[in-house]
C-alpha positions in Angstrom: 0.1 0.1 0.0 1.4 3.4 -0.7 0.4 6.8 -0.4 -0.1 6.3 3.4 -0.2 9.4 5.4 -1.7 10.7 9.1 -3.8 13.4 8.9 -7.1 14.7 10.6 -10.0 12.7 9.8 -12.6 15.1 8.7 -10.0 16.8 6.4 -8.5 13.9 4.8 -12.0 12.6 3.9 -13.1 15.9 2.6 -10.6 16.3 0.4 -11.3 12.9 -1.3 -8.9 10.4 0.7 -9.7 7.0 1.6 -9.4 6.8 5.4 -8.4 3.8 7.6 -9.7 4.2 11.3 -7.9 1.9 13.9 -9.7 1.9 17.3 -8.0 -0.7 18.8 -6.8 1.1 21.6 -9.8 3.3 22.6 -12.5 2.5 25.0 -16.0 1.7 23.9 -17.4 4.9 24.8 -14.9 6.8 22.6 -15.0 4.1 20.0 -18.7 4.4 19.9 -18.5 8.5 19.6 -15.9 8.1 16.7 -17.8 5.5 15.0 -20.9 7.7 15.1 -18.9 10.9 14.0 -17.6 8.9 11.1 -20.7 8.1 9.9 -22.4 11.4 9.8 -19.4 12.5 7.8 -19.6 9.8 5.6 -23.1 10.2 5.3 -23.0 14.0 4.4 -20.2 13.5 1.8 -22.1 10.7 0.1 -19.2 8.3 0.8 -19.1 4.6 2.7 -18.1 3.3 5.8 -17.0 -0.4 5.9 -16.0 -2.6 9.0 -12.2 -4.3 7.8 -11.9 -6.0 11.9 -14.1 -5.8 14.8 -12.2 -2.1 15.4 -11.0 -1.1 12.0 -13.1 0.9 9.7 -12.6 2.0 6.3 -14.0 5.6 5.1 -14.2 5.8 1.2 -15.6 9.4 -0.5 -18.3 8.6 -3.1 -15.9 8.3 -6.0 -13.4 5.8 -4.6 -14.0 1.9 -4.9 -11.8 -0.2 -2.6 -11.4 -3.6 -3.6 -11.2 -6.6 -1.1 -7.7 -7.2 -1.7 -6.6 -4.0 -0.2 -9.2 -4.2 2.2 -7.7 -7.7 3.5 -4.0 -6.4 3.3 -5.1 -3.0 5.6 -6.6 -5.6 8.2 -3.4 -7.6 8.1 -0.9 -4.6 8.0 0.2 -3.2 11.1 1.0 0.3 10.2 -2.6 1.7 10.5 -2.2 2.0 14.4 -1.3 5.3 15.1 -1.5 5.8 18.7 
């Protein structure tokens, strides 16, 4: 996977980037709030949100289609833990 960067969730998504959101190290309440926020963000921009693993989500803008191979690679990679 190339082009991986860290940026603020709403800014990257609004600018048309696909965002991989790893919530592994968050508490249940924080995780729920962030998923609710991300869901509203995705809805407002006509994108999609998909669960990659139980605590990792993929946010894709409306004009982006992510293949199942990329989703599998993201789920198996360890780079997306940005805590």
